[in-house]
N, C-alpha and C positions, 0 to 999 in steps of 0.2 A: 340328652334325655334318654333314660332307659325305658325300653318298651316293656309294658306289663305282660307277664306270662298269662296265657289263657288257662284258667283253672276250672276243673270239673267241680260241679256243685254237688255236695253230699247232704242229704237230709237224714237225720237220725231220729228214730222213734224208740224211746226207752224211758222207763220210770225208775231206773237204777242209777244213782248218782255216780258210782264208781265206773260203770260202763260209759256214761256220758263223758266223764272226765278222760277216760282212757281213749275213747274214739276221738275226742277233740284234740288230745295230745298227739295221737298218732297222725291224724290228718294235718294238724298244724305244722308238722315238721316237713310237709311235702310242698314243693313249689307249684305243683300242678293240681292240687286239691284244696278245697275249702269247705268248711261246714256252713251251708247256706241257711240251715234252720233246724230246730229240734221240736219235738212234741212228746208228751207222756201218755197220750191215749188216742184212740182212733179218730174221733171227730176233729180234734185239734190238728192231728197229723194231716188229714185230708185237706183242711183249710190251708195249712202251711205249705203243703206240696203244691197246691193250686197257685199260691202266691209266689213261691220261690222258683218253680219249674226246675227242680234238681235233675242232675244227670243220673243219679242213683239214690235209692232209698235203702237205708239200713234199718231192719226191724229186730229188736232185741228180745231175748227169751224172757225178759222181765214182764212182758205182756202175757196175759192169759192166752192159751192156745186158741180158743175161739176168737179172741180179738185179733190174733195174728192172721187167722184164716180170713176173717171179715176184711181186715185192712188190705191184705194182698189182693183179694177179689175186687175190692173197690178201686184200688190203684190200677189193676188190669182193665177195669171197665172205663175208668175216666182218663187214665194216662197210659195207654197200652205200650208206648215206646219207652217208658221209664222202668229200667230194670230194678229188681229188688234183691238185696242180699240179706239173708237171715242169720242172726247170731243164735246159736242153739246150745243146749246143754249136752254133755257127753252121753247121758242116758236117753236122749231123744232121737236115737238113730232112725227108728221107723217113722216118727213124726216128721223128721227132717225131709225124708223122701216123699212123704205125703205133701209137704209144702211145694215140692217141685211140680206136682200135678196142678197146683193152683196158679203157677206162673212164676214162682221164685227162680231166679237165675243161679242161685248158689247158696251154700251155707258154710259157716265157719264157727268153731266153738267160741263161746263168749270169753273163755279164759285164754284164748290164743294170744300170741305175742303181737305187738304192734306191727311188726314186719309181715306176719301172716295175714292180718286183717287188710293191710295196704295191698298185699299181693292179691288177695281175693277181690278187692275193689277194682284194681287195675285189670284183672282177668275178665271181669264182667263188663267193664267199660270198653274193653277191646272187642266185645261181641261174643265172648265165650261163657261157659258155665264153670263155676268153681265149687268143688266138693272137698270139704275138709278131709285130708288123707286118713286120719284116724277113724273118723266116723264112717267113711266110705269103706275102709278095709273091714271094719266090724260088720257092716251090712253084707259085704261081698262074701264074707265067711259063711253066710247062711244060704248063699245061692248055689244051685247045682252047677256043674261044669257047663261052660258056654255051649250053646246049641250049634255053633258053627261047624263042628266036626260032623254033624249029621245033616245040616241044612245048608244049601247053597243059595246065596243071594246073588243077584245080578250086580254088575258094577254100579248101575244107576240106583238100585235099591240100597246098596251100601252107602253111596254118597248121600242119599236122602236121610237114611237112618243116622248117619254121623251128624248131619246138620240139625236134625230134630233134637238129638241128644245134646247138642251145644246150645239149644235154646232158640233156634230160628223158627219163625212161623212159616206156614205153607207158602204164604205170599212172598216172604223174603227168600225162601228156598227157590221158588219159581224164577225170581229175578237172577239169583246167583247161577242157576243151572240153565237159564234160558228155556224153561219149560212152562207150560200152562199150569195154573194152580190145580186144575182137575187132574193133570198127569202126575203132579207131585203127590196129590192125595191118593192116586191109584198105587204108585210105588210104595208109599208109606203103608197103605192098608195091606198090600201084598206081602211086604216084608214083615209087618206085625203079625200077619196070619201065619206065615212060615215059622216065625220064631216064638209064637205064642205070647207076644208082648201086648198087653191091653192098655197100658197107661204110659204116659211120658216118663214117669219115674222108672218104670220097668225098662224102657228104652235106654235111659241114662245108665242104669245098672248094667245092662248088656254091653253098651258101648264102653263102659269102664273096664269090664272084664276083657274086652278085646283090645284094650289099649288105645282106642280111638280118641279118647278125650285128651290125650297128650299129643295127638298128631296135628299137623297143620290143616 
């Protein structure tokens, strides 16, 4: 008897038939992934997510921007341990980074290859953040040179900033670094103040310019 492979459950929210078929086809070729459910709008998605308990939710750009914000916020409130991957359009650079501040763990272009989407899914399932290279590069072109040349962070501050950028909560960081949540909050606030970074998206941008998103 062959032992069944444990498969990560993917829930897709999209009202675009081509995207639905594309994601199904991409996931269907993987032995460690399975589409556990689908929905075309917010309310149905929340019901489906509650019923299927997916390991990751994919939200497509076919939904209105306001609906995507609402859905991500509700997933964060009801299923805080369930990561979200957003499929975005090429012209949505700024919006994509706004989504990071609502709790999305990454974004990839809707027109990306199956391989790229699977890579994004696996990156997020492994605990990281995935930023589509093209969109990230376009955004980084607008950013001033990194502040590290002028600002010195302590080793602990750097470690905290790296983990925040990769999507970990203060509680998760406290466990990884064996620090209290309050101490983590202090390091995070101090580093943010030094660098002038007010949002999680800004922290991700800074970490990307430093090359930290590719480090272990």
